[in-house]
Backbone bond lengths (Angstrom), bond angles and torsions (degrees), N, CA, C in turn:
res aa  C-N    CA-C-N  psi(-1)  N-CA   C-N-CA  omega(-1)  CA-C   N-CA-C  phi
1 X - - - 1.445 - - 1.524 108.84 -
2 X 1.270 113.83 155.71 1.455 117.56 -177.48 1.527 110.41 -90.15
3 X 1.283 115.42 167.07 1.457 122.35 179.55 1.520 110.25 -64.93
4 X 1.322 116.86 -33.89 1.463 120.09 179.92 1.533 111.52 -63.75
5 X 1.313 116.91 -39.18 1.465 120.53 179.28 1.536 109.41 -66.19
6 X 1.349 117.20 -44.00 1.461 120.73 177.53 1.533 110.88 -61.60
7 X 1.303 116.62 -40.92 1.457 120.85 179.38 1.528 110.64 -65.20
8 X 1.320 116.97 -40.44 1.467 120.84 178.97 1.516 110.90 -65.98
9 X 1.330 116.43 -42.46 1.473 120.31 178.81 1.526 110.18 -65.09
10 X 1.304 117.13 -41.72 1.464 120.93 178.96 1.523 110.85 -64.63
11 X 1.314 117.60 -42.02 1.462 121.33 178.78 1.525 110.81 -64.34
12 X 1.323 117.04 -40.34 1.465 120.88 178.56 1.529 110.61 -65.58
13 X 1.318 116.93 -41.64 1.461 121.04 179.21 1.528 110.64 -64.10
14 X 1.321 117.60 -41.73 1.464 121.07 177.84 1.523 111.50 -65.16
15 X 1.314 116.86 -40.75 1.462 120.18 178.84 1.521 111.09 -64.51
16 X 1.321 116.72 -40.41 1.462 120.61 178.77 1.528 110.69 -66.52
17 X 1.303 117.14 -39.92 1.465 120.91 -179.85 1.522 111.25 -66.97
18 X 1.303 117.56 -35.80 1.462 121.02 -178.95 1.527 112.65 -75.89
19 X 1.315 117.09 -20.22 1.463 119.53 -176.62 1.525 112.66 -86.98
20 X 1.315 118.83 -8.32 1.464 121.60 -179.96 1.518 109.04 -72.16
21 X 1.329 116.10 131.01 1.471 121.07 -179.09 1.520 108.40 -140.15
22 X 1.292 116.20 122.91 1.461 121.25 179.51 1.516 109.03 -107.63
23 X 1.342 115.99 133.91 1.455 121.18 177.97 1.517 108.72 -117.49
24 X 1.327 115.79 127.46 1.456 120.71 177.63 1.513 108.40 -132.31
25 X 1.326 115.09 144.19 1.458 120.60 173.65 1.515 107.33 -105.88
26 X 1.305 115.47 123.72 1.461 120.94 -177.92 1.521 108.05 -119.58
27 X 1.325 115.54 129.42 1.455 120.15 175.29 1.518 107.47 -96.21
28 X 1.310 115.48 116.98 1.452 120.01 -179.72 1.524 109.38 -72.17
29 X 1.324 116.69 138.67 1.461 118.53 177.55 1.519 109.75 -65.29
30 X 1.316 116.70 152.64 1.459 119.24 -179.67 1.520 111.13 -64.84
31 X 1.321 115.55 154.07 1.447 119.07 176.02 1.528 108.64 -71.07
32 X 1.286 116.51 159.42 1.456 120.07 -177.19 1.529 111.39 -61.28
33 X 1.325 117.12 -32.05 1.461 120.56 -178.80 1.525 112.15 -70.58
34 X 1.345 118.04 -24.66 1.457 121.25 -177.28 1.533 111.05 -125.22
35 X 1.294 116.87 37.91 1.459 121.10 179.45 1.522 109.29 -87.60
36 X 1.326 115.68 75.54 1.457 121.60 -177.09 1.521 111.60 -57.34
37 X 1.314 116.47 -41.27 1.464 119.77 -174.74 1.527 112.02 -63.17
38 X 1.323 117.88 -35.55 1.467 120.01 174.69 1.520 110.11 -67.92
39 X 1.343 115.82 -39.18 1.464 119.20 178.13 1.528 111.36 -63.87
40 X 1.333 116.95 -28.63 1.458 120.79 179.00 1.528 111.98 -79.96
41 X 1.333 116.47 -5.83 1.458 119.96 176.10 1.513 115.52 105.41
42 X 1.337 117.90 3.75 1.460 120.07 178.73 1.519 110.12 -82.38
43 X 1.322 115.96 146.97 1.455 121.50 179.74 1.522 109.25 -93.37
44 X 1.353 117.39 123.72 1.464 119.57 178.61 1.532 111.06 -54.12
45 X 1.335 115.01 139.22 1.458 121.00 179.52 1.520 114.19 95.83
46 X 1.337 117.62 -13.17 1.465 119.66 178.68 1.525 109.68 -87.03
47 X 1.326 116.18 161.17 1.458 119.15 -179.93 1.531 111.17 -66.04
48 X 1.325 117.76 -35.44 1.467 120.87 178.04 1.530 110.28 -64.02
49 X 1.323 116.81 -41.00 1.468 121.24 177.91 1.525 110.01 -63.47
50 X 1.330 116.82 -46.37 1.462 120.88 -179.52 1.520 111.05 -61.50
51 X 1.324 116.95 -39.95 1.462 120.86 178.14 1.533 109.95 -64.60
52 X 1.306 116.82 -41.95 1.463 121.51 177.88 1.525 110.14 -61.00
53 X 1.325 117.77 -45.18 1.464 121.91 -179.92 1.521 110.36 -61.45
54 X 1.338 117.08 -43.31 1.466 120.46 179.54 1.521 111.11 -62.05
55 X 1.316 116.75 -43.08 1.465 120.10 -179.35 1.528 111.44 -69.99
56 X 1.313 116.86 -38.66 1.465 120.66 176.67 1.529 110.02 -63.31
57 X 1.317 116.50 -42.99 1.463 120.91 179.48 1.521 110.97 -61.55
58 X 1.332 116.37 -43.51 1.468 120.31 178.33 1.525 111.17 -63.63
59 X 1.314 116.79 -40.34 1.459 120.43 179.38 1.523 110.83 -64.99
60 X 1.324 118.10 -41.07 1.457 121.58 -179.93 1.526 110.88 -68.57
61 X 1.345 115.94 -35.24 1.459 120.62 -179.63 1.528 110.51 -61.17
62 X 1.329 117.42 -31.37 1.458 121.53 -179.76 1.524 112.16 -72.18
63 X 1.293 117.53 -18.26 1.462 121.84 174.51 1.515 114.05 78.72
64 X 1.303 114.76 -173.74 1.468 121.80 -179.96 1.515 109.99 -76.36
65 X 1.306 115.47 165.25 1.455 121.34 -175.28 1.529 111.36 -96.73
66 X 1.310 115.13 170.75 1.467 121.04 -179.79 1.524 110.58 -69.13
67 X 1.315 115.43 159.22 1.465 121.25 -177.66 1.522 112.58 -64.43
68 X 1.328 118.21 -26.34 1.462 120.61 -178.24 1.540 112.95 -89.45
69 X 1.281 117.01 13.28 1.460 123.13 179.57 1.530 107.39 -74.42
70 X 1.328 118.03 115.14 1.455 122.50 -174.50 1.517 114.31 -65.39
71 X 1.333 115.76 149.24 1.473 120.99 -178.10 1.520 111.86 -60.70
72 X 1.320 117.65 -40.76 1.474 119.44 -179.98 1.521 110.81 -64.87
73 X 1.322 116.47 -33.98 1.470 119.93 177.87 1.524 110.16 -71.90
74 X 1.325 117.28 -36.57 1.461 121.52 176.27 1.525 109.79 -59.16
75 X 1.335 115.89 -47.62 1.466 120.66 -178.73 1.526 110.37 -65.06
76 X 1.329 117.33 -46.19 1.467 120.69 -178.81 1.526 111.26 -61.99
77 X 1.334 117.38 -44.82 1.464 120.32 178.81 1.525 111.50 -65.14
78 X 1.313 116.64 -36.64 1.470 120.88 178.11 1.527 110.78 -65.11
79 X 1.321 116.31 -44.17 1.468 120.19 178.04 1.524 110.77 -62.86
80 X 1.322 116.94 -43.28 1.467 120.46 179.02 1.521 111.89 -63.26
81 X 1.339 116.35 -38.29 1.462 119.24 177.84 1.524 110.54 -62.25
82 X 1.325 116.42 -43.98 1.468 119.96 -178.97 1.526 111.42 -66.34
83 X 1.305 116.57 -36.15 1.468 119.44 175.34 1.525 110.16 -64.60
84 X 1.338 116.90 -37.96 1.466 119.86 179.87 1.521 111.76 -67.28
85 X 1.350 117.71 -22.40 1.460 121.21 176.38 1.528 111.25 -78.79
86 X 1.326 116.71 -5.54 1.456 120.62 178.94 1.515 113.96 90.61
87 X 1.318 117.90 14.95 1.463 120.94 179.97 1.518 110.30 -83.92
88 X 1.320 117.08 154.75 1.455 123.13 -177.51 1.517 110.46 -101.42
89 X 1.324 115.01 130.71 1.468 121.02 179.39 1.525 109.64 -57.14
90 X 1.326 116.59 136.82 1.457 121.39 177.31 1.512 114.60 93.81
91 X 1.339 117.75 -7.61 1.464 119.87 178.18 1.524 109.35 -89.67
92 X 1.311 116.13 159.56 1.463 119.34 179.00 1.528 111.01 -65.11
93 X 1.326 117.28 -33.44 1.462 120.46 177.31 1.521 110.75 -63.35
94 X 1.312 117.12 -42.25 1.463 122.09 178.55 1.528 110.18 -63.89
95 X 1.327 116.84 -45.57 1.466 120.64 -179.63 1.530 111.85 -61.53
96 X 1.361 116.43 -42.35 1.466 120.24 177.25 1.522 110.36 -62.99
97 X 1.316 115.47 -42.47 1.455 121.05 179.59 1.523 110.89 -59.71
98 X 1.332 116.71 -48.00 1.469 120.33 -178.55 1.527 110.07 -60.12
99 X 1.315 117.55 -42.86 1.462 120.00 -179.94 1.529 111.48 -63.49
100 X 1.328 117.02 -41.06 1.472 120.42 178.94 1.519 110.25 -67.54
101 X 1.319 117.30 -41.91 1.469 120.48 179.86 1.526 110.86 -64.52
102 X 1.322 116.98 -39.73 1.472 120.14 176.71 1.530 109.83 -60.47
103 X 1.322 116.41 -45.07 1.465 120.25 179.41 1.528 111.07 -60.78
104 X 1.337 117.41 -40.05 1.458 120.81 178.35 1.525 112.49 -65.21
105 X 1.323 116.11 -30.62 1.463 120.45 -174.40 1.526 114.00 -91.57
106 X 1.285 118.69 -9.55 1.463 120.28 -179.85 1.519 109.83 -70.56
107 X 1.325 116.43 138.87 1.472 118.79 178.90 1.520 111.27 -63.21
108 X 1.299 115.51 152.07 1.472 121.02 179.96 1.500 111.41 -71.01
């Protein structure tokens, strides 16, 4: 084979290698100061903890609520969020969760 063919093959291989692009979405673990899921009693590294982190992240991504958001709705949504994290009503973890969720939902 000639040098031109080798050069063409090498150029094609380099172009193909440069065009590869991988996209990944990574959810960063919460900082120790705001590790709500540990405060709720979940053990880091377990599937329940990971599920809690994912749900907490989604809730935070939605941001704070509008100023006309009623207090009873704030409490109800906070309780529902804590139930979705797998917490049991009446436990200290659930109560802490509800208080944190209420704080997150209060208008600025």
